[in-house]
C-alpha positions in Angstrom: -23.3 -46.9 22.3 -21.7 -44.2 20.2 -21.8 -40.8 21.8 -23.2 -39.1 18.7 -26.5 -40.8 19.4 -26.7 -39.8 23.1 -27.7 -36.2 22.3 -30.9 -37.6 20.7 -31.9 -39.6 23.8 -33.9 -38.5 26.7 -35.3 -40.4 29.7 -39.0 -40.7 30.0 -39.0 -39.0 33.4 -37.3 -35.9 32.1 -39.4 -32.7 32.0 -40.7 -31.1 28.9 -38.6 -28.1 29.8 -35.5 -30.3 29.7 -36.6 -31.8 26.4 -37.1 -28.3 24.9 -33.6 -27.3 26.0 -32.1 -30.5 24.5 -34.0 -30.0 21.2 -32.8 -26.4 21.1 -29.2 -27.6 21.4 -29.4 -30.2 18.6 -29.2 -27.7 15.8 -30.5 -30.2 13.3 -32.7 -33.3 13.2 -35.0 -32.0 15.9 -36.1 -35.4 17.2 -35.5 -37.0 20.5 -35.9 -40.7 21.3 -37.5 -41.4 24.7 -36.2 -44.3 26.6 -37.1 -45.9 30.0 -34.6 -46.7 32.7 -33.4 -49.9 30.9 -32.9 -48.1 27.6 -36.1 -49.5 26.0 -37.4 -47.2 23.3 -40.8 -45.7 24.3 -41.1 -43.5 21.2 -40.0 -40.2 19.6 -40.5 -36.6 20.7 -40.4 -33.5 18.5 -41.4 -29.9 19.1 -44.6 -30.7 17.4 -45.5 -33.4 19.9 -44.7 -30.9 22.7 -46.9 -28.3 21.0 -49.8 -30.7 20.7 -49.5 -31.7 24.4 -49.4 -28.0 25.5 -52.5 -27.3 23.4 -54.2 -30.2 25.2 -53.5 -28.7 28.6 -50.2 -30.4 29.6 -47.4 -28.2 31.1 -43.7 -27.9 30.6 -43.1 -29.2 34.1 -44.6 -32.6 33.2 -42.5 -35.6 32.1 -42.0 -36.3 28.5 -43.7 -39.7 28.7 -47.0 -37.8 28.6 -46.0 -36.2 25.2 -44.1 -39.1 23.5 -45.2 -40.3 20.1 -45.5 -44.0 20.8 -46.1 -45.2 17.3 -42.8 -44.2 15.8 -41.4 -46.5 13.1 -38.4 -48.7 14.1 -36.4 -51.5 12.7 -34.7 -54.3 14.5 -30.9 -54.5 14.4 -29.6 -57.1 11.9 -33.1 -58.1 10.7 -34.1 -55.6 8.1 -33.7 -55.3 4.3 -32.8 -52.5 2.0 -36.3 -52.4 0.4 -37.8 -51.9 3.8 -35.4 -49.0 4.5 -36.1 -47.5 1.1 -39.9 -47.6 1.7 -39.5 -45.8 5.0 -37.3 -43.2 3.5 -39.8 -42.6 0.7 -42.5 -42.1 3.4 -40.6 -39.0 4.6 -39.0 -40.5 7.7 -35.9 -38.5 8.5 -34.5 -40.4 11.6 -35.2 -44.1 12.0 -34.4 -45.7 15.3 -32.8 -49.1 15.4 -33.6 -51.3 18.3 -32.4 -54.7 19.5 -34.5 -57.8 20.2 -35.6 -56.4 23.6 -36.6 -53.1 22.0 -33.6 -51.2 23.5 -32.3 -48.3 21.5 -29.1 -49.1 19.6 -28.7 -46.2 17.1 -30.6 -44.5 14.3 -30.3 -44.0 10.6 -30.3 -40.4 9.4 -31.9 -40.6 5.9 -30.9 -37.0 5.3 -27.2 -38.0 5.3 -27.8 -40.9 2.9 -27.1 -40.2 -0.8 -29.7 -41.7 -3.1 
């Protein structure tokens, strides 16, 4: 995997405090993708997801798997079409994870970097 994607990945057992530090260091595109030990995508994590979890009584010492947004949109590597991507971009998605057939994270598309 290309190193430029690794800064957006976090393991499910990491603490929310670690996630906040990682989000703070991203600078832009403040989204993390949560993976399990085998690299399978569990969902996305933003500061908004963390804020909602804290409001609901979770703490920053807890693991990110309790805060993860499990219904994030994905596409499967080598099995998508341009109209599908265009529709997702129009819906306001900024970062779109690409997974393989086993739902393992491969990379993501940054729609903010695509010229339309």
